[in-house]
Legacy VTK file of the C-alpha trace (Angstrom):
# vtk DataFile Version 3.0
C-alpha trace
ASCII
DATASET POLYDATA
POINTS 313 float
35.294 29.279 10.213
39.092 29.195 10.249
39.008 26.846 13.252
36.612 24.453 11.503
38.750 24.322 8.377
41.886 23.771 10.436
40.256 21.015 12.509
38.870 19.311 9.401
42.282 19.436 7.731
43.897 17.865 10.788
41.345 15.027 10.722
42.066 14.384 7.058
45.813 14.335 7.672
45.364 11.894 10.575
43.144 9.703 8.425
45.699 9.748 5.608
48.502 8.828 8.008
46.428 5.954 9.420
45.712 4.648 5.927
49.376 4.967 4.969
50.387 3.036 8.089
47.807 0.366 7.335
49.131 0.021 3.791
52.687 -0.240 5.130
51.712 -2.982 7.576
49.884 -4.908 4.863
52.921 -4.666 2.606
55.201 -5.847 5.415
52.980 -8.863 6.086
52.852 -9.671 2.383
56.630 -9.489 2.051
57.096 -11.733 5.089
54.597 -14.264 3.745
56.299 -14.144 0.344
59.707 -14.840 1.889
58.278 -17.743 3.894
56.511 -18.989 0.755
59.702 -19.053 -1.303
61.734 -20.811 1.390
59.130 -23.430 2.240
58.104 -24.080 -1.353
61.700 -24.541 -2.482
62.466 -26.971 0.339
59.285 -29.014 -0.081
59.498 -29.186 -3.890
63.115 -30.396 -3.665
62.216 -32.973 -1.017
59.247 -34.209 -3.059
61.445 -34.577 -6.143
64.086 -36.543 -4.220
61.438 -38.818 -2.697
59.874 -39.345 -6.145
56.502 -37.920 -5.108
56.915 -35.449 -8.003
58.944 -35.660 -11.181
60.969 -32.698 -12.436
58.061 -30.892 -14.131
55.762 -31.646 -11.207
58.269 -30.226 -8.721
58.633 -26.996 -10.718
54.888 -26.410 -11.054
54.353 -27.554 -7.467
56.828 -24.915 -6.290
54.909 -22.163 -8.103
51.543 -23.383 -6.811
52.730 -23.691 -3.213
54.482 -20.314 -3.266
51.272 -18.685 -4.505
49.200 -20.311 -1.754
51.508 -19.256 1.073
52.021 -15.756 -0.308
48.242 -15.272 -0.311
47.466 -16.898 3.050
49.134 -19.191 5.580
45.804 -20.999 5.937
45.553 -21.775 2.222
49.174 -22.877 2.253
48.385 -25.234 5.132
45.494 -26.799 3.174
47.795 -27.505 0.251
50.529 -28.931 2.498
48.125 -31.253 4.315
46.713 -32.499 1.023
50.173 -33.042 -0.446
51.739 -34.802 2.545
48.771 -37.007 3.460
48.056 -38.031 -0.135
51.750 -38.794 -0.695
51.763 -40.907 2.469
48.731 -43.017 1.541
50.080 -43.394 -2.008
53.188 -45.063 -0.597
51.207 -47.556 1.470
51.131 -51.093 0.054
53.172 -50.220 -3.034
53.912 -53.849 -3.887
50.219 -54.743 -3.912
49.319 -51.657 -5.951
52.072 -52.437 -8.457
50.332 -55.702 -9.336
46.972 -53.988 -9.807
47.676 -50.560 -11.337
48.973 -50.336 -14.912
50.124 -46.748 -14.295
51.898 -47.491 -11.023
54.948 -45.334 -10.319
57.153 -45.588 -7.259
56.193 -42.850 -4.770
53.445 -41.590 -7.087
55.727 -39.504 -9.357
53.094 -36.887 -10.231
53.879 -34.719 -13.272
52.919 -31.101 -13.951
49.577 -32.074 -15.491
48.588 -34.045 -12.402
49.755 -31.218 -10.133
47.615 -28.681 -12.003
44.633 -31.059 -12.117
44.739 -31.061 -8.320
45.555 -27.387 -7.743
44.821 -25.064 -10.701
41.299 -24.090 -9.649
42.297 -23.525 -6.021
45.339 -21.494 -7.050
43.155 -19.189 -9.120
40.705 -18.806 -6.229
43.308 -18.055 -3.536
44.886 -15.392 -5.758
41.452 -13.893 -6.451
40.613 -13.850 -2.730
43.938 -12.203 -1.869
43.319 -9.430 -4.422
39.735 -8.890 -3.258
40.657 -8.780 0.469
43.942 -6.895 -0.116
45.912 -9.748 1.420
43.863 -9.960 4.624
42.817 -13.442 5.760
39.126 -13.487 6.717
36.514 -15.861 8.126
33.569 -17.355 6.304
30.914 -14.678 6.778
28.442 -13.520 4.135
27.670 -10.440 6.236
31.122 -9.205 5.239
31.273 -10.616 1.700
29.250 -13.337 -0.016
31.763 -13.504 -2.859
34.767 -14.078 -0.576
32.840 -16.587 1.551
31.829 -18.573 -1.527
35.390 -18.436 -2.901
36.907 -19.670 0.370
34.297 -22.413 0.430
35.378 -23.351 -3.077
39.002 -23.735 -1.943
37.893 -25.952 0.955
35.763 -28.079 -1.374
38.591 -28.297 -3.879
41.091 -29.796 -1.456
38.493 -31.887 0.382
37.642 -33.478 -2.981
41.296 -34.011 -3.962
42.256 -35.442 -0.590
39.136 -37.565 -0.275
39.492 -39.024 -3.759
43.182 -39.827 -3.242
42.568 -41.474 0.119
39.641 -43.394 -1.323
41.462 -44.791 -4.344
44.754 -45.533 -2.572
43.320 -47.095 0.591
40.384 -48.716 -1.163
42.809 -50.606 -3.396
44.330 -52.200 -0.287
40.960 -53.492 0.932
40.464 -57.266 0.899
36.851 -56.806 -0.201
36.046 -56.825 -3.913
34.800 -53.376 -5.026
31.511 -52.731 -6.798
30.907 -50.609 -9.876
29.004 -47.483 -8.796
26.511 -47.561 -11.687
25.495 -51.243 -11.437
26.749 -52.301 -7.957
28.191 -55.427 -9.565
31.481 -56.727 -8.205
34.440 -55.869 -10.425
38.198 -56.246 -10.327
40.283 -53.898 -8.193
41.624 -50.971 -10.179
38.453 -50.616 -12.259
37.551 -46.978 -12.823
34.362 -46.081 -10.965
34.551 -48.983 -8.521
33.825 -48.232 -4.852
34.268 -50.071 -1.566
33.164 -49.411 2.017
36.727 -48.693 3.119
37.217 -46.406 0.146
34.097 -44.367 0.944
35.067 -44.037 4.617
38.561 -42.980 3.546
37.080 -40.327 1.226
35.051 -38.820 4.068
38.068 -38.940 6.392
40.245 -37.225 3.791
37.736 -34.394 3.532
37.462 -34.120 7.308
41.226 -33.662 7.638
41.042 -30.702 5.252
38.203 -29.204 7.291
40.145 -29.639 10.546
43.161 -27.950 9.030
41.122 -24.960 7.879
39.463 -24.501 11.276
42.534 -25.018 13.468
44.875 -22.833 11.421
42.134 -20.230 11.171
41.796 -20.031 14.961
45.509 -19.229 15.166
45.961 -16.865 12.239
42.587 -15.178 11.622
40.835 -12.678 13.880
37.047 -12.428 13.686
34.090 -11.986 16.115
33.657 -14.892 18.520
30.244 -15.909 17.189
31.613 -15.966 13.645
34.679 -17.881 14.827
32.537 -20.625 16.378
30.466 -20.940 13.189
33.659 -21.880 11.333
33.337 -25.362 12.885
30.503 -25.991 10.420
33.324 -26.438 7.925
33.981 -29.893 9.430
30.780 -31.599 8.193
30.892 -29.571 4.966
34.453 -30.702 4.159
33.612 -34.292 5.135
30.679 -34.337 2.715
32.814 -32.646 0.036
35.406 -35.400 0.351
32.773 -38.124 0.085
30.742 -36.464 -2.692
33.854 -35.586 -4.657
34.932 -39.219 -4.613
31.460 -40.367 -5.692
31.376 -37.859 -8.549
34.813 -39.081 -9.628
33.602 -42.686 -9.500
30.445 -41.876 -11.463
32.492 -40.226 -14.208
35.046 -43.039 -14.116
32.427 -45.760 -14.493
30.681 -44.086 -17.437
33.082 -41.838 -19.370
36.403 -43.563 -18.692
37.263 -46.918 -20.243
38.226 -49.893 -18.077
39.184 -53.296 -19.388
40.958 -56.473 -18.318
44.110 -57.392 -20.201
44.318 -61.174 -20.499
48.020 -60.909 -21.334
49.176 -58.645 -18.484
46.571 -60.015 -16.046
45.500 -56.584 -14.771
42.941 -53.839 -15.313
43.948 -51.311 -17.988
42.538 -48.043 -19.279
43.144 -48.580 -22.992
41.515 -50.758 -25.601
43.508 -53.509 -27.294
43.296 -56.947 -28.921
43.875 -58.685 -25.587
41.613 -56.367 -23.563
38.119 -57.350 -22.438
35.881 -54.345 -21.694
34.639 -53.988 -18.123
32.925 -50.595 -18.165
32.866 -47.046 -19.526
33.554 -45.393 -22.849
36.879 -43.981 -23.928
35.987 -40.272 -23.590
37.918 -38.981 -20.564
41.281 -39.985 -19.142
42.079 -40.035 -15.433
43.336 -36.430 -15.296
40.191 -35.155 -17.046
37.952 -37.106 -14.659
39.816 -35.627 -11.695
39.536 -32.101 -13.087
35.778 -32.359 -13.718
35.048 -33.869 -10.296
37.172 -31.225 -8.567
35.468 -28.391 -10.458
32.002 -29.759 -9.658
32.783 -30.220 -5.959
34.366 -26.766 -5.793
31.211 -25.146 -7.173
28.870 -27.138 -4.921
30.896 -26.347 -1.789
31.091 -22.664 -2.732
27.295 -22.524 -3.032
26.864 -24.382 0.253
29.150 -22.002 2.153
27.471 -18.951 0.626
24.125 -20.315 1.861
25.219 -21.588 5.298
27.534 -18.788 6.448
LINES 1 314
313 0 1 2 3 4 5 6 7 8 9 10 11 12 13 14 15 16 17 18 19 20 21 22 23 24 25 26 27 28 29 30 31 32 33 34 35 36 37 38 39 40 41 42 43 44 45 46 47 48 49 50 51 52 53 54 55 56 57 58 59 60 61 62 63 64 65 66 67 68 69 70 71 72 73 74 75 76 77 78 79 80 81 82 83 84 85 86 87 88 89 90 91 92 93 94 95 96 97 98 99 100 101 102 103 104 105 106 107 108 109 110 111 112 113 114 115 116 117 118 119 120 121 122 123 124 125 126 127 128 129 130 131 132 133 134 135 136 137 138 139 140 141 142 143 144 145 146 147 148 149 150 151 152 153 154 155 156 157 158 159 160 161 162 163 164 165 166 167 168 169 170 171 172 173 174 175 176 177 178 179 180 181 182 183 184 185 186 187 188 189 190 191 192 193 194 195 196 197 198 199 200 201 202 203 204 205 206 207 208 209 210 211 212 213 214 215 216 217 218 219 220 221 222 223 224 225 226 227 228 229 230 231 232 233 234 235 236 237 238 239 240 241 242 243 244 245 246 247 248 249 250 251 252 253 254 255 256 257 258 259 260 261 262 263 264 265 266 267 268 269 270 271 272 273 274 275 276 277 278 279 280 281 282 283 284 285 286 287 288 289 290 291 292 293 294 295 296 297 298 299 300 301 302 303 304 305 306 307 308 309 310 311 312
């Protein structure tokens, strides 16, 4: 009896020491990620402000968002970085042509804090929730481990696939020589009309989503350890993210063509988003502005992708 009690006590002490060591290692990894997050986020936010990709408020909020992503997971931080850098790059393409078409044109994009949150608030909430639920451990998409975490990770993928796809679509589609068509009627409309789509724009939306999927898979292979069969199934993210980019852009265009006003100003000779005495209506009602349309399309795509991942994985 004494031997059994002594042996059982030794097992408990060994188990406690193992758990303590595990907690220490998790804390060390979190502190390292947090230090990397602060350094990288500070540098990138400052660079973005100097290059006019973000204004002062956008840089401050962008720093907080990026630091949160990296502190929770290198993979989530990579998704945000790829979205930010690629969308900033395509925004800068053909600036002179865009200036003549877009009433809200700003050199370099100059996103403010509202635009930053419209493209990151939902994902930031999800990555923080995932980090709390998994105790800071990065995991693969696998409902056998957790349906909730799998769906949440899928939501983050869908979120950035939608944001990246929509940005690529609108920025590259505006440079197309072809006249776009309104999504609801398929009639040709002027470039810059909310809800207008083009072939190049739709291809760009799918490509933008695919890039997010590639980032998730490739970074995951480097930073996340999971069974080989589960690891190979992560490649299903590629078609899922591609569809999320395309569908997110289409949802945005549907909302833009119906709930967002577009008109042609005969004085300024360009498409505008506000009514006025010199404005001829093209489409939509004045219910949502561009930031609201983006937020609704991102939320919808996030939910759809979360459900898809929970079903597929």
